[in-house]
C-alpha positions in Angstrom: 0.1 -0.3 0.0 3.0 2.5 0.7 4.6 1.9 -2.1 1.2 2.1 -4.4 0.3 5.8 -2.3 4.5 6.7 -3.1 3.7 6.3 -7.1 0.6 8.1 -7.4 2.2 11.1 -5.0 5.4 10.9 -7.7 3.3 10.8 -11.2 1.2 13.6 -9.7 4.2 15.4 -8.7 5.3 15.0 -12.4 2.4 15.9 -14.0 2.3 19.0 -11.4 5.7 20.2 -12.7 5.0 20.2 -16.1 2.1 22.7 -15.8 2.4 25.9 -17.5 2.3 29.1 -15.8 0.2 31.1 -16.2 0.4 34.1 -17.9 2.5 31.7 -20.1 2.2 33.6 -23.4 2.0 31.2 -26.8 1.9 32.2 -30.5 -0.5 30.9 -32.6 -0.1 32.6 -36.4 -0.6 36.5 -36.1 -2.5 35.6 -32.5 -0.8 35.7 -29.6 -2.5 33.5 -26.6 -1.7 34.0 -22.7 -3.0 31.3 -20.0 -4.6 33.8 -17.1 -6.8 31.3 -15.1 -7.9 27.8 -14.7 -9.7 25.5 -12.4 -10.1 22.0 -11.7 -13.2 20.7 -9.1 -14.5 17.5 -9.6 -15.2 17.0 -12.8 -15.4 19.7 -14.5 -12.0 22.1 -16.0 -12.5 25.6 -16.8 -9.5 27.6 -18.4 -10.2 31.3 -19.1 -7.3 32.6 -22.4 -6.7 36.4 -23.5 -5.9 36.4 -27.5 -4.6 39.8 -28.5 -4.3 39.8 -32.7 -1.1 41.2 -34.0 -2.0 41.2 -37.3 -4.1 44.3 -39.4 -6.4 42.0 -40.5 -9.2 40.7 -38.3 -9.2 36.8 -36.9 -12.2 34.6 -35.9 -12.2 32.2 -33.0 -14.4 29.3 -32.9 -14.9 27.7 -29.8 -16.5 24.7 -31.5 -13.4 24.0 -34.1 -10.1 25.0 -32.6 -10.3 23.8 -28.8 -10.0 20.2 -27.0 -9.1 19.1 -23.9 -7.7 15.7 -23.0 -7.1 14.2 -19.2 -3.8 12.5 -17.8 -5.5 9.5 -18.0 -6.0 10.2 -21.8 -9.9 10.9 -21.4 -11.2 13.7 -24.0 -13.5 16.4 -22.5 -16.7 17.5 -23.3 -17.3 21.5 -24.1 -19.7 22.9 -21.7 -21.9 25.5 -23.8 -23.5 27.1 -21.0 -20.5 27.7 -19.9 -18.6 28.3 -22.4 -17.8 31.6 -23.9 -14.8 31.7 -26.4 -16.5 32.8 -29.9 -15.7 35.8 -32.2 -13.7 37.6 -34.2 -11.0 39.7 -32.4 -10.1 42.9 -34.5 -6.8 43.9 -35.6 -4.3 44.9 -32.9 -7.1 44.3 -30.2 -7.6 41.9 -27.3 -10.2 38.9 -26.8 -11.0 37.4 -23.5 -12.3 33.4 -23.3 -13.7 31.4 -21.1 -13.7 27.4 -21.9 -15.0 24.5 -19.7 -15.3 20.8 -20.1 -16.4 18.2 -18.2 -14.9 14.5 -17.9 -15.8 11.0 -17.3 -13.5 11.5 -14.4 -11.3 13.8 -12.1 -8.6 14.8 -13.9 -5.5 15.6 -11.4 -3.9 17.6 -15.4 -5.3 18.7 -18.6 -3.6 18.8 -22.4 -5.8 22.3 -24.4 -5.2 22.3 -27.5 -5.8 25.3 -29.4 -5.5 25.2 -32.9 -7.3 23.5 -35.9 -4.7 22.9 -38.0 -1.6 25.2 -36.8 -1.9 23.9 -32.8 -0.2 24.6 -29.6 -0.8 23.3 -26.1 -1.1 24.5 -22.5 -0.6 21.7 -19.7 -3.0 22.5 -17.0 -2.1 21.0 -13.7 -3.7 22.1 -10.1 -6.3 24.7 -9.9 -4.5 28.0 -10.0 -6.3 31.9 -10.9 -4.0 35.1 -11.8 
C-alpha cells in the first residue's frame, strides 16, 4: 500500500511539475494566446485565455472548431457550451477574453488544452490556479 501511495505521489508531482505557469503566452499564427487562469474541480475544468491579435486584419475564434481538452488519463473532455464563451472576431491589434469549460468522465488531475485546428499550440494545466 505504501508503494502504491508513493507511486501516486510521484506521478502527481511529475504532472504538476510540467504545468504551464499562469501568464504563459504562446504564439498561434499572428495571435498571442495567454493562459490567464484555470480551475479543476471534480470532473469540471474551466480555463480562461486572453487572445491578442497582432495582425493588420481580423481573426475569427470558434470554440467548436479550435479547442480540445484531454486529461492525464487520456479522456477527452466534453465542452460545456453553457459555460463556454470563446467565439468571435478579434479586430486588428485588439484583445479577446475567452472562457472554456469541459466535463470529464472522471476527475482529472491535469489536462492538456489544444488550441488550433491546423496550426496547434498546447497548454499543460495542473491544479487550480487563478491570476
